[in-house]
C-alpha positions, 0 to 999 in steps of 0.5 A: 706448910711452907710458912712453918718451914720458913719459921723453923729455918728462921729459928735455926738461923737465930740459934746459929747466930747466937752460937757464932756470937758466943764462940767469937766471944769465947775465942777472944777470951781464950786468946787473952788467957793464952797471952796472959799465960805466955806473958807470966811464963816469960817472967817466971821464976824457975820454980814456977816454970813447970806449972806455967808451962802447963798453964800455957799448954792448957790455954793453947788447947782451950783456944784450939777447942774454941776455934773448932767450936766457932768453925762448927757454928759458922757451918751451922750458920751457912746451913741455916742461911741456905735453908732460908734461901730455899724456904722463902720462895716456897713460902711466898705464895702462901704469905701472899695468900694470907694477906690478900683479902678475898674478892 
């Protein structure tokens, strides 16, 4: 019923919040890795430049992938919030009935 639909929406919201938090943490980590690779490249010996250039490119690609993941998580979060906004009013009569003692 309506309460079950609300509970399912709450679970979906919790998952979306977790995914967004994870993506945010991954985004910070990817940024740190990219900056570290760029810093190493700036002071690299000529023999190290090719491998460090590759490391910078990989770090940038990883950072972009994480940004895509975060955007997806944010979209899922918005969708879950919208479901809850619809589910709460639908579930309210059933919740009131569940806590109201019989006359």
